[in-house]
C-alpha positions in Angstrom: 0.0 0.0 0.0 1.3 3.4 -0.9 2.1 5.5 2.2 -0.3 8.4 2.7 2.4 11.0 2.8 3.4 10.1 -0.7 0.0 10.5 -2.3 -1.1 13.3 -4.5 -3.9 14.2 -2.0 -1.3 14.6 0.8 0.9 16.8 -1.4 -2.0 19.0 -2.4 -2.9 19.3 1.2 0.7 20.4 2.0 0.6 23.0 -0.8 -2.7 24.3 0.4 -1.5 24.5 4.0 1.7 26.4 2.8 -0.3 28.9 0.8 -2.8 29.5 3.5 0.0 30.0 6.0 1.7 32.5 3.7 -1.6 34.4 3.2 -2.2 34.6 7.0 1.4 35.8 7.5 0.8 38.4 4.9 -2.4 39.5 6.6 -0.6 39.7 9.9 2.1 41.9 8.4 -0.5 44.1 6.7 -2.4 44.4 10.0 0.8 45.4 11.9 1.6 48.0 9.2 -2.0 49.2 9.3 -1.8 49.8 13.1 1.3 51.9 12.5 -0.4 53.8 9.7 -3.4 54.6 11.8 -1.1 55.7 14.6 0.8 58.0 12.2 -2.4 59.4 10.8 -3.8 60.2 14.2 -0.6 62.1 15.0 -0.9 63.8 11.6 2.5 62.4 10.6 1.8 62.9 6.9 4.3 63.8 4.1 2.0 65.8 1.9 4.5 66.1 -1.0 4.8 62.3 -1.1 1.0 61.9 -1.0 0.8 64.1 -4.1 3.4 62.0 -5.9 1.8 58.7 -5.0 -1.6 60.0 -5.8 -0.4 60.9 -9.3 0.8 57.3 -9.7 -2.4 55.8 -8.3 -4.8 57.9 -10.3 -3.2 59.3 -13.4 -0.7 56.6 -14.3 -3.1 53.7 -13.8 -6.1 55.3 -15.4 -5.4 54.2 -19.1 -5.1 50.5 -18.2 -8.2 50.7 -15.9 -10.2 52.3 -18.7 -9.0 49.7 -21.2 -9.9 46.8 -19.0 -13.3 48.1 -17.9 -14.2 49.3 -21.4 -13.3 46.0 -23.1 -15.1 44.0 -20.4 -18.3 46.1 -20.7 -18.1 45.9 -24.5 -17.9 42.1 -24.4 -20.8 41.8 -21.9 -23.0 44.2 -23.9 -22.2 42.3 -27.2 -23.7 39.2 -25.6 -26.4 40.8 -23.4 -28.1 43.3 -25.7 -29.0 40.9 -28.6 -30.4 38.3 -26.2 -32.5 40.9 -24.4 -33.7 42.3 -27.7 -34.8 38.8 -28.8 -36.8 38.3 -25.7 -38.4 41.8 -26.0 -36.4 43.2 -23.1 -34.2 45.6 -25.0 -35.4 48.5 -23.0 -33.8 46.9 -19.9 -30.3 46.8 -21.4 -29.3 50.1 -19.8 -30.7 49.1 -16.4 -28.8 45.8 -16.3 -25.6 47.4 -17.6 -25.8 50.0 -14.8 -26.4 47.4 -12.1 -23.5 45.2 -13.3 -21.1 48.1 -13.9 -21.8 50.0 -10.7 -22.1 47.1 -8.3 -19.3 44.9 -9.5 -17.6 45.2 -12.8 -16.1 48.7 -12.7 -14.7 48.6 -9.1 -13.4 45.0 -9.3 -11.8 45.4 -12.8 -10.3 48.7 -11.7 -8.9 47.0 -8.6 -7.3 44.3 -10.7 -5.8 46.9 -13.0 -4.3 48.9 -10.1 -2.9 45.7 -8.5 -1.1 44.9 -11.7 0.1 48.4 -12.4 0.6 50.1 -9.0 0.5 47.4 -6.4 3.4 45.4 -8.0 5.5 48.6 -8.3 4.9 49.5 -4.6 6.0 46.0 -3.5 9.1 45.9 -5.7 10.3 49.4 -4.8 10.0 48.9 -1.0 11.4 45.4 -1.2 14.4 46.7 -3.1 14.9 49.3 -0.4 14.6 46.6 2.3 17.1 44.2 0.9 19.6 47.0 0.2 19.4 48.3 3.8 17.9 51.6 2.8 15.0 51.1 5.2 17.4 50.4 8.1 19.4 53.5 7.1 16.2 55.6 7.4 15.7 54.2 10.9 19.3 55.1 11.8 18.6 58.7 10.6 15.5 58.8 12.8 13.1 58.8 9.8 10.1 56.6 10.3 9.8 54.4 7.1 6.1 53.8 7.6 5.4 57.5 7.8 7.6 58.3 4.8 6.9 55.3 2.5 3.6 53.6 3.4 1.2 56.3 4.7 1.4 58.4 1.5 0.7 55.2 -0.6 -2.1 54.2 1.7 -3.8 57.6 1.5 -3.4 57.7 -2.3 -5.2 54.3 -2.5 -8.0 55.3 -0.1 -8.6 58.7 -1.8 -8.1 58.0 -5.5 -9.3 54.5 -6.0 -12.9 55.9 -5.9 -11.9 58.4 -8.6 -10.7 55.7 -10.8 -13.9 53.7 -10.2 -16.2 56.6 -11.1 -14.3 57.4 -14.3 -14.0 53.8 -15.3 -17.7 53.1 -14.6 -18.8 56.1 -16.7 -16.6 55.0 -19.6 -17.8 51.4 -19.3 -21.5 52.5 -19.5 -20.8 54.7 -22.6 -19.1 51.7 -24.3 -22.0 49.4 -23.4 -24.4 51.9 -24.9 -22.7 52.2 -28.2 -22.2 48.5 -28.5 -25.9 47.9 -27.7 -26.9 50.4 -30.4 -24.6 48.5 -32.8 -25.4 44.9 -32.0 -29.1 45.1 -31.1 -30.2 48.2 -32.9 -31.2 49.8 -29.6 -31.4 53.6 -29.7 -29.1 55.5 -27.5 -32.1 57.5 -26.1 -33.8 54.2 -24.9 -30.5 53.1 -23.5 -29.9 56.3 -21.5 -33.5 56.3 -20.3 -33.2 52.7 -19.2 -29.8 53.5 -17.7 -31.3 56.0 -15.2 -33.6 53.3 -13.9 -30.6 51.2 -12.9 -28.6 53.9 -11.2 -29.3 54.1 -7.4 -27.5 56.4 -5.0 -27.2 53.5 -2.6 -25.4 51.4 -5.1 -23.1 54.2 -6.0 -22.3 55.0 -2.4 -21.6 51.4 -1.6 -19.3 51.1 -4.7 -17.4 54.2 -3.7 -16.9 52.8 -0.2 -15.8 49.5 -1.7 -13.3 51.2 -4.0 -11.8 53.1 -1.1 -11.4 49.9 0.9 -9.9 48.1 -2.1 -7.4 50.9 -2.6 -6.3 50.9 1.0 -6.0 47.1 1.0 -4.0 47.0 -2.2 -1.6 49.6 -0.8 -1.2 47.9 2.6 -0.6 44.4 1.3 1.8 45.6 -1.4 3.8 47.8 0.9 3.9 45.2 3.7 5.0 42.5 1.4 7.9 44.7 0.3 8.6 46.1 3.8 9.2 42.7 5.4 11.4 41.4 2.6 14.8 40.0 3.4 17.5 38.4 1.2 18.3 39.6 -2.3 17.0 40.0 -5.8 15.2 36.7 -5.8 13.2 37.6 -2.7 12.3 41.0 -4.3 10.6 39.0 -7.1 8.9 36.7 -4.7 7.6 39.6 -2.6 6.2 41.3 -5.7 4.5 38.1 -6.8 3.0 37.6 -3.3 1.8 41.2 -3.3 -0.1 40.7 -6.5 -1.6 37.3 -5.7 -2.7 38.1 -2.2 -4.1 41.5 -3.3 -6.3 39.7 -5.8 -7.4 37.3 -3.1 -8.1 40.1 -0.6 -10.2 42.0 -3.2 -12.3 38.8 -3.8 -12.8 38.4 0.0 -13.7 42.0 0.5 -16.1 41.8 -2.4 -17.8 38.8 -0.8 -18.1 40.7 2.5 -19.7 43.7 0.9 -22.1 41.6 -1.1 -23.1 39.7 2.1 -23.6 42.9 4.1 -25.4 45.1 1.6 -27.1 42.8 -0.9 -27.8 39.5 0.9 
C-alpha cells in the first residue's frame, strides 16, 4: 500500500497549507503595518508632498489601463447581453442591467485588478528593493520613520483616489456598453440612456465608492507590507512582488464577498 504521505492528496494538502500560512502571515504583516499607519495618521505624521506624488501614480498613471480593461469587459458583456434581451423583448432593460452590473461589481473590481497589476506590484518591488539594500534600516538610523515616509502616502493615495478611478471607469464602461448595444441590437441611445437611469441608485453608487476606497487601501497595505518585510536579495524581491499581486487579488475577492453579504444578501 502506498504510504499516505506520498499520495497526490497529501501533497495537495501540504501545498494548500503552505499557501494558507503565507496568506495569514501576509495579513498579519499588513495588520501590523495598518496599526502603525493609523497611529501616524492620528498624529498627523503625513508627508503631503509624497501623498501628491503617490496620488499621481495611483490615479493618473493607472487610469489608461483601468479604462482599457473596464471598457473592453463592458463591451464584451454588452455584445452578448443586448442581442439576447432584444430577442426576448427586453431591449429597454439593457441600460438598467448594464448600470447594475457596472456599478455594483464590474467597474470597481476590474479597476482594482488593473491597479494591482500596475501600481501594487511597483509598490512592492520598490519597497522590497529598499529593504534588501538596507535603505529602510538606514532611514531608521537617521530617525526617519519608514512607515510614515513610505507607506502612509501610498495608503492615503489608495484610499482617496481608487474611488476616482472607479467613477471614471464606470462612466466609460457605461458609454461603451451603450454604443455596443446600439450597434449589435439596434437599440437607440435614447432608450439606453432612459433605461440607464432606472438602474442607477444612490445607494449602489455610495456602496461602490466605499468598496473602492477599501480596495485601494487594502492594495496599498498588502503591497507595501510584502515589500517592507522582505529579506534576502534580488530573488526575494521578485517573490515579494508576486506575493503582493496574488494576495491582493485574493483580498479583493474576499472584500467583495463581504460587501455583497452585508449590503445585498
